[in-house]
MDTraj code that builds the backbone (N, CA, C; nanometers):
import mdtraj as md
import numpy as np

residues = "MET PHE LYS THR ILE LEU GLN ILE ASN TYR THR TYR ASN ILE PRO ARG GLU GLU PHE GLU ALA SER VAL SER PRO VAL ALA HIS ASP ILE ALA LYS VAL PRO GLY LEU LEU TRP LYS VAL TRP LEU ILE ASN GLU LYS GLU ASN GLU ALA GLY GLY LEU TYR LEU PHE ASP ASP GLU ALA HIS ALA ARG MET TYR LEU GLU GLY PRO ILE VAL ALA GLY LEU ARG GLU HIS PRO ASN VAL SER ASP VAL ARG VAL LYS GLN PHE ASN ILE MET GLU ALA PRO SER GLN LEU THR ARG GLY PRO LEU GLY GLU".split()
xyz = np.array([
    [11.6680, 6.1982, 7.1928],
    [11.5890, 6.1285, 7.0432],
    [11.4953, 5.9885, 7.1033],
    [11.3947, 6.0307, 7.0626],
    [11.2796, 5.8542, 7.0547],
    [11.2986, 5.7624, 6.9801],
    [11.2923, 5.6761, 7.0010],
    [11.2424, 5.5738, 6.9376],
    [11.1571, 5.5021, 6.8442],
    [11.0826, 5.5308, 6.7189],
    [10.9804, 5.5014, 6.7083],
    [10.8940, 5.3982, 6.6521],
    [10.8175, 5.3595, 6.6971],
    [10.7510, 5.2890, 6.5719],
    [10.6980, 5.3236, 6.4790],
    [10.6835, 5.1953, 6.3565],
    [10.5667, 5.2422, 6.2401],
    [10.5284, 5.0726, 6.2200],
    [10.3730, 5.1560, 6.2060],
    [10.2773, 5.0088, 6.1647],
    [10.2420, 5.0644, 6.0298],
    [10.2533, 4.9607, 5.9454],
    [10.2421, 4.9384, 5.8326],
    [10.1503, 4.8357, 5.7821],
    [9.9979, 4.8495, 5.7355],
    [9.9210, 4.7453, 5.6769],
    [9.8986, 4.7440, 5.5533],
    [9.8650, 4.6520, 5.5100],
    [9.7982, 4.6822, 5.3927],
    [9.6915, 4.5282, 5.3026],
    [9.6495, 4.5577, 5.1733],
    [9.5201, 4.4279, 5.1782],
    [9.6193, 4.4043, 5.0404],
    [9.6632, 4.2515, 5.0741],
    [9.6846, 4.1682, 4.9329],
    [9.6133, 4.0791, 4.8416],
    [9.5901, 4.0366, 4.7474],
    [9.4756, 3.9965, 4.6284],
    [9.5327, 3.8663, 4.5671],
    [9.6586, 3.8041, 4.6148],
    [9.7582, 3.6439, 4.5556],
    [9.7085, 3.5512, 4.6577],
    [9.7255, 3.4391, 4.6571],
    [9.7688, 3.3615, 4.7238],
    [9.8513, 3.3509, 4.8550],
    [9.8760, 3.3650, 4.9373],
    [9.9336, 3.3686, 5.0763],
    [10.0895, 3.3169, 5.0653],
    [10.0968, 3.2050, 4.9612],
    [10.2100, 3.1539, 4.9222],
    [10.3185, 3.2320, 4.8382],
    [10.2340, 3.2710, 4.7180],
    [10.2520, 3.3568, 4.6410],
    [10.3330, 3.5078, 4.6655],
    [10.2399, 3.5255, 4.7617],
    [10.2197, 3.6703, 4.7993],
    [10.3828, 3.6958, 4.9178],
    [10.4058, 3.5787, 5.0289],
    [10.5177, 3.5618, 5.0846],
    [10.6608, 3.5297, 4.9817],
    [10.6657, 3.4568, 4.9141],
    [10.7386, 3.4523, 4.8033],
    [10.7778, 3.5923, 4.7252],
    [10.6559, 3.6909, 4.7032],
    [10.7175, 3.7938, 4.6524],
    [10.7594, 3.9092, 4.7400],
    [10.7389, 3.8931, 4.8752],
    [10.8134, 3.9812, 4.9614],
    [10.9405, 3.9432, 5.0683],
    [10.9652, 3.8070, 5.0227],
    [11.0430, 3.7549, 5.1324],
    [11.1944, 3.8819, 5.0559],
    [11.2240, 3.8444, 4.9184],
    [11.3943, 3.9362, 4.8770],
    [11.3153, 4.0311, 4.8804],
    [11.2248, 4.0972, 4.9456],
    [11.2412, 4.2674, 4.9847],
    [11.3187, 4.2903, 5.1372],
    [11.3047, 4.1334, 5.2174],
    [11.3440, 4.1409, 5.3669],
    [11.4601, 4.1891, 5.3345],
    [11.5853, 4.1372, 5.2416],
    [11.7160, 4.1721, 5.2481],
    [11.7295, 4.3254, 5.2230],
    [11.6716, 4.3706, 5.1680],
    [11.6601, 4.5158, 5.1313],
    [11.6250, 4.5609, 5.2552],
    [11.5002, 4.5854, 5.3383],
    [11.4565, 4.6418, 5.4450],
    [11.5296, 4.6239, 5.5461],
    [11.6604, 4.5028, 5.5908],
    [11.7297, 4.4778, 5.6753],
    [11.8492, 4.5674, 5.6566],
    [11.8738, 4.6232, 5.5225],
    [11.9597, 4.6959, 5.5378],
    [11.9272, 4.8627, 5.5614],
    [11.8518, 4.8766, 5.6029],
    [11.7528, 5.0062, 5.5957],
    [11.8176, 5.0957, 5.7194],
    [11.8513, 5.1999, 5.6833],
    [11.9254, 5.2857, 5.7750],
    [11.8304, 5.3419, 5.9472],
    [11.8903, 5.2897, 6.0376],
    [11.8274, 5.3322, 6.1388],
    [11.7200, 5.2189, 6.1893],
    [11.7115, 5.0933, 6.1126],
    [11.5864, 5.0144, 6.1449],
    [11.6255, 4.9465, 6.2312],
    [11.5891, 4.8617, 6.3264],
    [11.6325, 4.8222, 6.4521],
    [11.6101, 4.6975, 6.4239],
    [11.4729, 4.6686, 6.4053],
    [11.3978, 4.5046, 6.4004],
    [11.2490, 4.6020, 6.2852],
    [11.1975, 4.4235, 6.2152],
    [11.0845, 4.4692, 6.2054],
    [11.0247, 4.3189, 6.2031],
    [10.8903, 4.2996, 6.2256],
    [10.8561, 4.1989, 6.2516],
    [10.7616, 4.2092, 6.1398],
    [10.7248, 4.0948, 6.1102],
    [10.6191, 4.0820, 5.9764],
    [10.4928, 3.9918, 5.9887],
    [10.4289, 4.0773, 5.9382],
    [10.2354, 4.0522, 5.9797],
    [10.1776, 3.9546, 5.9079],
    [10.0726, 3.8883, 5.9082],
    [10.0185, 3.8289, 5.8320],
    [9.8719, 3.7662, 5.8732],
    [9.7718, 3.8188, 5.8168],
    [9.6078, 3.7492, 5.8357],
    [9.5757, 3.7414, 5.7072],
    [9.5562, 3.5906, 5.7358],
    [9.5622, 3.5066, 5.5885],
    [9.3847, 3.5760, 5.5772],
    [9.3141, 3.5068, 5.7086],
    [9.1646, 3.5418, 5.7016],
    [9.1099, 3.6492, 5.6266],
    [9.1868, 3.7857, 5.6020],
    [9.1418, 3.8785, 5.6044],
    [9.1941, 3.9741, 5.4756],
    [9.3567, 3.9294, 5.3874],
    [9.4236, 3.8790, 5.3346],
    [9.4670, 4.0396, 5.3574],
    [9.5270, 3.9987, 5.4543],
    [9.5854, 4.1354, 5.5483],
    [9.7480, 4.1152, 5.5666],
    [9.8063, 4.2248, 5.5178],
    [9.9788, 4.2258, 5.5720],
    [10.0632, 4.3174, 5.6736],
    [10.1475, 4.3427, 5.7477],
    [10.2322, 4.4272, 5.7118],
    [10.3416, 4.3897, 5.7717],
    [10.3329, 4.4605, 5.8737],
    [10.4863, 4.4982, 5.9928],
    [10.4516, 4.6313, 6.0886],
    [10.5486, 4.5752, 6.1581],
    [10.5950, 4.6662, 6.3074],
    [10.7345, 4.6840, 6.2709],
    [10.8107, 4.8018, 6.2753],
    [10.9380, 4.8326, 6.2274],
    [10.9555, 4.9240, 6.3693],
    [11.0830, 4.8808, 6.4419],
    [11.1054, 4.9618, 6.5439],
    [11.2603, 5.0649, 6.4892],
    [11.2399, 5.1732, 6.4916],
    [11.3721, 5.2046, 6.3833],
    [11.4367, 5.3558, 6.5553],
    [11.5681, 5.4058, 6.5610],
    [11.6260, 5.4339, 6.6396],
    [11.5649, 5.5546, 6.6551],
    [11.5253, 5.6492, 6.5692],
    [11.5019, 5.7475, 6.5605],
    [11.3668, 5.7975, 6.4848],
    [11.3053, 5.9129, 6.4466],
    [11.2200, 5.9750, 6.4213],
    [11.2277, 6.0038, 6.2544],
    [11.3868, 6.0599, 6.2409],
    [11.4153, 6.1099, 6.1422],
    [11.4569, 5.9729, 6.0363],
    [11.5171, 5.8256, 6.0960],
    [11.5359, 5.7569, 6.0576],
    [11.3577, 5.6929, 5.9609],
    [11.2833, 5.7132, 6.0578],
    [11.1352, 5.6412, 6.0522],
    [11.1008, 5.7295, 5.9197],
    [11.0897, 5.8594, 5.9166],
    [11.0466, 5.9506, 5.8109],
    [11.1319, 5.9342, 5.6668],
    [11.2851, 5.8935, 5.6952],
    [11.3333, 5.8156, 5.5709],
    [11.2645, 5.6992, 5.4734],
    [11.2541, 5.6475, 5.5445],
    [11.2029, 5.4920, 5.5023],
    [11.0961, 5.5281, 5.4612],
    [10.9859, 5.6087, 5.5307],
    [10.8433, 5.6457, 5.4779],
    [10.8495, 5.6777, 5.3544],
    [10.9599, 5.7823, 5.3019],
    [10.9661, 5.8654, 5.1943],
    [11.0273, 5.7955, 5.0939],
    [11.0959, 5.6768, 5.1137],
    [11.1708, 5.6019, 4.9971],
    [11.1609, 5.5337, 4.9619],
    [11.2202, 5.4397, 4.8561],
    [11.1995, 5.3381, 4.7259],
    [11.1185, 5.2721, 4.7918],
    [11.1629, 5.2092, 4.8853],
    [11.0855, 5.0651, 4.9237],
    [10.9184, 5.0717, 5.0007],
    [10.9098, 5.1926, 5.0288],
    [10.7206, 5.2116, 5.0741],
    [10.6852, 5.2415, 4.9571],
    [10.7544, 5.3487, 4.8720],
    [10.6920, 5.3839, 4.7586],
    [10.6681, 5.2713, 4.6400],
    [10.7618, 5.1901, 4.6560],
    [10.7253, 5.0421, 4.5691],
    [10.5774, 4.9502, 4.6136],
    [10.5995, 4.9339, 4.7515],
    [10.4667, 4.9073, 4.8315],
    [10.3545, 4.9482, 4.7434],
    [10.3501, 5.0870, 4.7605],
    [10.2311, 5.1548, 4.7281],
    [10.1998, 5.1702, 4.5916],
    [10.3016, 5.1215, 4.4623],
    [10.2659, 5.0918, 4.3834],
    [10.2294, 4.9793, 4.3060],
    [10.2681, 4.8878, 4.4065],
    [10.3104, 4.6685, 4.4017],
    [10.1167, 4.6937, 4.3464],
    [10.1186, 4.6162, 4.2196],
    [9.9988, 4.5518, 4.2259],
    [9.8892, 4.4463, 4.2758],
    [9.9467, 4.4186, 4.3185],
    [9.9049, 4.3319, 4.4361],
    [9.8945, 4.3439, 4.5494],
    [9.8711, 4.4883, 4.6154],
    [9.8531, 4.5226, 4.6902],
    [9.8123, 4.6617, 4.6884],
    [9.7043, 4.6956, 4.8108],
    [9.5853, 4.8318, 4.7815],
    [9.5879, 4.8094, 4.9471],
    [9.5078, 4.9545, 4.9738],
    [9.4991, 4.9909, 5.1222],
    [9.6068, 4.9919, 5.2091],
    [9.6975, 5.0881, 5.1519],
    [9.8175, 5.0917, 5.2487],
    [9.8235, 5.1663, 5.3298],
    [9.8543, 5.1645, 5.4866],
    [9.8010, 5.2271, 5.6078],
    [9.9570, 5.2541, 5.6728],
    [9.9090, 5.3570, 5.6940],
    [10.0849, 5.3988, 5.8115],
    [10.0692, 5.4510, 5.9514],
    [10.0785, 5.4031, 6.0329],
    [10.0760, 5.4883, 6.1845],
    [10.2186, 5.4423, 6.2344],
    [10.2168, 5.6271, 6.3003],
    [10.3980, 5.5947, 6.3331],
    [10.3277, 5.6479, 6.5077],
    [10.4102, 5.5971, 6.5896],
    [10.4488, 5.6228, 6.7404],
    [10.5578, 5.6077, 6.8252],
    [10.5771, 5.7269, 6.8745],
    [10.6855, 5.6910, 6.9841],
    [10.7201, 5.5645, 7.0843],
    [10.7824, 5.5730, 7.1449],
    [10.7572, 5.4406, 7.2465],
    [10.7744, 5.4910, 7.3959],
    [10.6957, 5.4813, 7.5079],
    [10.6437, 5.4846, 7.6008],
    [10.8036, 5.3653, 7.6861],
    [10.8996, 5.4214, 7.7040],
    [11.0587, 5.3054, 7.7015],
    [11.0099, 5.2419, 7.8683],
    [10.9674, 5.3300, 7.9514],
    [10.9934, 5.2412, 8.1020],
    [10.8902, 5.1446, 8.1358],
    [10.7571, 5.1533, 8.0737],
    [10.7038, 5.0917, 8.1007],
    [10.6771, 4.9186, 8.0026],
    [10.7627, 4.9984, 7.8516],
    [10.7707, 4.8894, 7.7965],
    [10.8878, 4.7962, 7.8354],
    [10.9494, 4.8516, 7.8758],
    [11.0823, 4.7572, 7.9458],
    [11.0854, 4.6741, 8.0467],
    [10.9410, 4.7387, 8.1373],
    [10.9097, 4.6410, 8.2466],
    [10.8178, 4.5193, 8.1478],
    [10.8001, 4.5393, 8.0632],
    [10.7263, 4.4325, 8.0294],
    [10.7614, 4.3483, 7.8935],
    [10.8962, 4.3707, 7.8913],
    [11.0199, 4.3279, 7.8006],
    [10.9750, 4.3079, 7.6820],
    [10.9061, 4.4449, 7.6280],
    [10.9398, 4.4734, 7.5328],
    [11.0184, 4.4872, 7.4176],
    [11.0711, 4.4247, 7.3023],
    [11.2372, 4.4370, 7.2312],
    [11.2459, 4.5803, 7.1996],
    [11.3090, 4.6517, 7.2717],
    [11.3500, 4.7508, 7.2069],
    [11.4920, 4.8021, 7.1333],
    [11.5302, 4.6789, 7.1338],
    [11.6643, 4.6386, 7.0449],
    [11.7630, 4.7490, 7.0661],
    [11.8962, 4.8024, 7.0717],
    [11.9937, 4.8387, 7.0506],
    [12.0077, 4.9419, 7.2304],
])
top = md.Topology()
chain = top.add_chain()
for i, resn in enumerate(residues, 1):
    res = top.add_residue(resn, chain, resSeq=i)
    for name in ("N", "CA", "C"):
        top.add_atom(name, md.element.get_by_symbol(name[0]), res)
traj = md.Trajectory(xyz[None], top)
């Protein structure tokens, strides 16, 4: 099994402070997602773009997350649009050489 990276980006349409306050409670739910090793939250205030990089222990858990209620809620959120998802497998050997945070 290969560890899997998800990259999810989207556009938000409210002030940054309000946006951060609205997503902070979801962090607790995301932290409990089966197979999730870590998530890094991203924001580009200049472009009103946000998102995250997620490391899952395998592709099956990543797929479950994409098909689950958290991502469904994101897609339906009134202050979010243009949700984009990319999925990658990890090249572990070079990532270890460059100190990639590969989790457990």
